[in-house]
C-alpha positions in Angstrom: -26.1 -19.6 -24.0 -24.9 -18.0 -20.8 -24.3 -14.2 -20.8 -22.5 -13.9 -17.4 -19.9 -16.3 -15.9 -19.5 -15.8 -12.1 -16.5 -17.1 -10.1 -15.5 -17.6 -6.6 -11.8 -16.6 -6.0 -9.9 -18.5 -3.4 -9.8 -22.2 -4.2 -11.5 -21.6 -7.6 -9.4 -19.1 -9.6 -6.4 -19.2 -7.3 -5.0 -20.9 -4.3 -5.9 -19.3 -1.0 -4.7 -15.6 -1.0 -2.4 -16.4 -3.9 -2.2 -14.6 -7.3 -3.6 -16.0 -10.5 -0.9 -18.2 -12.0 0.3 -17.4 -15.5 -2.0 -20.0 -17.2 -5.1 -18.8 -15.3 -4.3 -15.2 -16.0 -4.1 -15.9 -19.7 -7.3 -17.9 -19.7 -9.2 -15.4 -17.6 -8.1 -12.5 -19.8 -9.3 -14.4 -22.9 -12.6 -15.1 -21.1 -13.4 -11.4 -20.4 -12.5 -10.8 -24.0 -15.4 -13.2 -24.9 -18.2 -12.7 -22.3 -19.2 -10.8 -19.2 -17.6 -12.1 -16.1 -18.0 -11.4 -12.3 -16.1 -12.6 -9.2 -17.8 -12.8 -5.8 -15.4 -13.7 -3.0 -14.9 -13.3 0.8 -11.8 -11.2 0.1 -11.8 -7.4 0.3 -10.9 -5.1 -2.5 -7.1 -5.0 -1.9 -7.1 -8.7 -2.2 -8.7 -8.6 -5.7 -6.2 -6.0 -6.8 -3.3 -8.2 -5.7 -4.6 -11.6 -6.7 -6.5 -10.8 -9.9 -6.2 -7.3 -11.5 -2.4 -7.1 -11.2 -2.1 -10.3 -13.2 -4.4 -9.7 -16.1 -2.6 -9.4 -19.4 -4.8 -6.6 -20.9 -7.0 -3.9 -19.5 -9.1 -3.1 -22.6 -11.9 -5.6 -21.7 -12.2 -4.7 -18.0 -15.5 -3.2 -18.7 -16.8 -6.8 -19.0 -15.6 -7.6 -15.4 -17.6 -7.0 -12.3 -16.0 -7.5 -8.8 -18.0 -8.2 -5.7 -15.7 -8.3 -2.6 -16.7 -9.6 0.8 -19.3 -12.1 -0.4 -21.2 -9.5 -2.4 -21.4 -6.9 0.3 -19.5 -4.5 -2.1 -19.7 -4.0 -5.8 -17.1 -2.6 -8.2 -17.3 -1.9 -11.9 -14.7 -0.5 -14.4 -15.5 2.9 -16.0 -12.4 5.0 -16.5 -11.0 3.3 -13.4 -12.7 1.1 -10.8 -15.7 2.5 -9.0 -17.5 1.3 -5.9 -21.3 1.0 -6.5 -22.3 0.1 -2.9 -21.0 -1.2 0.4 -23.2 -2.8 3.1 -20.9 -2.0 6.1 -21.4 -3.0 9.7 -22.0 -0.5 12.6 -19.5 -0.3 15.4 -21.9 -2.2 17.7 -22.4 -5.0 15.2 -18.6 -5.4 14.9 -18.3 -5.7 18.7 -21.1 -8.3 18.9 -19.6 -10.4 16.1 -16.0 -10.3 17.5 -17.2 -11.3 21.0 -19.3 -14.1 19.6 -16.4 -15.4 17.5 -14.0 -15.5 20.4 -16.5 -17.3 22.6 -17.2 -19.8 19.8 -13.6 -20.6 19.3 -13.2 -21.4 23.0 -16.4 -23.5 23.2 -15.5 -25.5 20.0 -12.0 -26.2 21.4 -10.4 -25.4 18.0 -7.9 -22.8 19.3 -4.6 -23.2 17.6 -1.1 -23.0 19.1 0.6 -21.0 16.3 -0.8 -18.2 14.1 0.5 -16.0 11.3 -1.0 -12.6 11.6 -4.4 -11.6 12.9 -7.2 -14.2 13.1 -10.1 -11.8 13.0 -10.2 -9.2 10.2 -12.6 -6.3 9.9 -13.4 -5.9 6.2 -16.0 -3.2 6.7 -18.9 -5.1 5.3 -17.7 -8.5 6.5 -15.9 -9.9 9.5 -13.6 -12.9 8.6 -12.1 -15.4 11.0 -8.9 -17.1 9.6 -8.0 -19.8 12.1 -4.2 -19.7 11.4 -4.0 -16.0 10.8 -4.2 -13.8 7.7 -0.7 -14.6 6.6 -0.5 -18.3 7.2 1.4 -20.4 4.7 -0.8 -22.3 2.2 0.5 -25.7 3.1 -0.4 -25.1 6.8 -3.9 -23.9 5.8 -4.5 -26.9 3.6 -3.7 -29.3 6.4 -5.7 -27.6 9.2 -9.3 -28.3 8.2 -9.5 -30.0 4.8 -12.9 -31.5 5.5 -14.4 -28.5 7.3 -14.9 -30.5 10.5 -13.4 -27.9 12.8 -15.1 -24.9 11.2 -18.5 -26.7 11.3 -18.1 -26.8 15.1 -17.6 -23.1 15.2 -20.3 -22.4 12.7 -22.8 -24.5 14.7 -22.2 -22.3 17.7 -22.3 -19.0 15.7 -25.6 -20.0 14.0 -27.1 -19.7 17.5 -25.2 -16.8 19.0 -25.3 -14.7 15.7 -28.6 -15.9 14.4 -29.3 -12.4 13.1 -26.3 -12.6 10.8 -25.1 -14.8 7.9 -22.3 -17.2 8.8 -20.6 -19.1 6.0 -17.4 -21.2 5.6 -15.0 -20.3 2.9 -11.3 -20.5 1.7 -9.0 -23.0 3.5 -9.4 -21.9 7.1 -12.0 -19.1 7.2 -15.5 -18.2 8.3 -17.2 -15.2 6.8 -19.9 -13.2 8.7 -22.0 -10.7 6.9 -25.4 -8.9 7.5 -28.4 -11.2 7.2 -29.4 -12.0 3.6 -26.2 -10.5 2.2 -24.2 -13.4 0.7 -23.3 -14.6 -2.8 -27.0 -15.0 -3.6 -27.4 -11.3 -2.7 -24.5 -10.6 -5.0 -26.0 -12.6 -7.9 -29.3 -10.7 -7.5 -27.3 -7.4 -7.6 -25.6 -8.5 -10.8 -29.1 -9.2 -12.3 -30.2 -5.6 -11.3 -27.1 -3.7 -12.3 -26.2 -5.7 -15.5 -29.8 -6.5 -16.6 -29.0 -10.1 -17.1 -31.5 -12.8 -16.1 -30.3 -15.3 -13.5 -31.1 -18.1 -15.9 -28.4 -16.6 -18.2 -25.8 -16.8 -15.5 -23.3 -19.6 -14.6 -21.6 -19.8 -11.2 -18.4 -21.7 -10.6 -17.0 -22.4 -7.1 -15.2 -24.8 -4.9 -17.5 -24.5 -1.8 -21.0 -25.1 -3.2 -21.8 -27.7 -0.6 -24.2 -27.0 2.3 -22.6 -24.5 4.7 -19.9 -23.4 2.1 -19.8 -19.7 1.3 -20.6 -20.5 -2.4 -23.7 -22.5 -1.5 -26.1 -19.4 -1.5 -25.5 -19.2 -5.2 -27.4 -22.5 -5.6 -30.5 -20.9 -4.0 -30.8 -18.3 -6.7 -31.6 -20.8 -9.5 -28.4 -20.0 -11.3 -26.7 -23.0 -12.9 -23.6 -24.0 -10.8 -20.4 -26.0 -11.4 -18.5 -27.4 -8.4 -14.8 -27.5 -9.0 -12.0 -29.2 -7.0 -9.3 -26.5 -7.4 -8.0 -23.8 -9.8 -6.6 -26.5 -12.2 -10.1 -27.9 -12.7 -11.4 -24.3 -13.2 -8.9 -23.8 -16.0 -10.4 -26.7 -17.9 -13.9 -25.4 -17.4 -12.9 -21.9 -18.7 -11.3 -23.5 -21.8 -14.6 -25.3 -22.5 -16.6 -22.1 -22.0 -14.4 -20.1 -24.4 -14.7 -22.9 -27.0 -18.5 -23.0 -26.6 -18.8 -19.2 -26.9 -16.7 -19.2 -30.0 -13.7 -17.4 -28.5 -10.3 -17.6 -30.0 -8.2 -20.6 -28.9 -5.8 -19.9 -26.1 -2.2 -20.7 -26.7 -0.7 -21.6 -23.4 2.9 -22.0 -22.2 3.7 -25.1 -20.2 2.1 -24.9 -16.8 4.2 -23.4 -14.1 3.2 -23.3 -10.4 3.3 -19.8 -9.0 2.1 -18.9 -5.5 2.2 -15.5 -4.0 1.1 -14.1 -0.7 
């Protein structure tokens, strides 16, 4: 029986940069009432506050929830409020090197876009994230830009050479995440093992980008059992099954209603 259920966020628990919908919030709240849960995602802490925490129905079981922003380069736990346990931040020189390499790779890959919504390159402290259409792009635009990861693979191939001393992974709908070497979702899983005292064999990871090059793929390298999901709707069915297997109370749901924010 698994003691820790780990999730990706965008594309797994919610649409890209959108809040948990009502059904997911209900299911997720019931899950953290039943078992320890963690989320590891490329988003930074404010994104977790907006997408996840503001939508949970109860706070009393937050002690069962661990949050690892920016692909595991930060770690937050709840104890009389949310506390940051660590942050593997870049130096100023590293940020300059990454930003320069990103701009060069975009030009060389010929993937430059005509219209953007907000900044394309975001400094998240411990992670630099490239969002091809900008940080505030509409979800429909993002879904249509690179659904099969072809464009981002061109950029990643170049970055794997020019930023060989960093970790470069694709995630979300249009993004590429760059972190320090060896710091990715596998690093986050090992940190969960250390902090929570739970064996990796007792963990289950659920994500939508477990394929080679996806930012969930490092989770597979840890030996943790993994479930690839198509989208948040499929994740909901997985959560329902986990709750049933763990003997949690049945979840009474209202009719599904699509809700997209941000």
